[in-house]
N, C-alpha and C positions, 0 to 999 in steps of 0.2 A: 433309551427309556426303559426302566425296569418295571414300572407300574403295570399292573394287569387290571383290565376292566372286564367285568362279566355282566352279561344281561341274561337273566334266567326268565323263562316263561313257563307258567303252570296253567294248564287248561284243567280246571277243577271238575271232577266228576259230578254229575247231577245229584243234588241233595247233600253234597259234602262241603258246601261253601262255608257254613258255620264252623265245622270241624277244622277246615283248613285255616280259617281266620284265627281260631284258638291257638294254632301253632305259632303264629307270628310273634306274640310277646315272649314266648319261650325262646324262640330263635334269637330275638334281639338281646334278651338277657344273657344267653349263652355266649354270644359274640362279645358283649360288653365285659363279661366276667373273665373271658379266657383269651381274647385275641388283641394283640397290639398292632397287627399289620393291616387291620381293616380300616379303611379311610372313609368309605361310603357303604351304606347298607340301607337301602330305601325300598319300601314295598308299595306298589301301586295296583289298583284294580280298575277294570273296565266298568262301565255304568251298570251292568247287570250283576257284577260281583262273581262272574264265572271264569274270568281270566286274570291272573296276577302276574305282574312283571316285577322283578327284583333287580335293582341297579346296584352293582357292587364294584368297589375299587380296592385293590390291595397293593401294598408297597412293592411286592415282587411275587414271583412264582411260589416261593417257600411259604409266604403268608397265605396264599390261596390254598395250598396243600394243607396247611395247618387248620384252615377254616373247614375244609371238607372232613378232616379227621375229628375236629371238635363237634361238628354238626351231624355226624353219621346217623345217630338214632333218630333225630328229628327229620333228617332228609328221608330216611326210610319211611317214616309216617307220611310225609308229604307225597312221596312217590307212590304210596299205596292209594291215595285219594285224588291224585291229579296226574295228568300226562305232562311230561317235562321235556323241554328242549332249551338250548341256549346258544349264545354267541359269546366268544371270548376274544378279547382284543389285546394284543401285545406279543412280545417275543418271549415265548415260553421256554422254561427249562425242559430238558428231556424227560424228567420225571413227571412233570405236569402234562406234557404232550402224551405220555403213555397213559396217564390216568384218564384224560378226556377221550382218548381213542376208544374207550369202552362205553361212552355215553353219546347221546344225540346232541353233541356240541360241535359247532363250527368255529374254527380258529381263524382270525384275521390278524395278519402280521402288520406291524407298523411300516408304512411306506415313507411318509413325510409328516412333519409337524412344525409348529412354530419354533 
């Protein structure tokens, strides 16, 4: 299985909730305009609007690397107003493994599936 699933969590800094939410339409437009390997890109908030989860699926490691390159400026803004952590699911390319090694992301490799 080459697909990569990613679950990002943003713990938004107090008072920055609206600023964070303003980034979301920009992120979605950036993905729509520039990425063919993104299959899922969904944003969810807790009831207080202080924690955001993003569920993402990519066709392969290369598509996720392209996403990160495409979103670099918007991610920098998000990281400046929220604490980030994530989980990534799949068998990653060595290049993607190297990239996530610098971030608070845990990789889970596929063991079994249908």
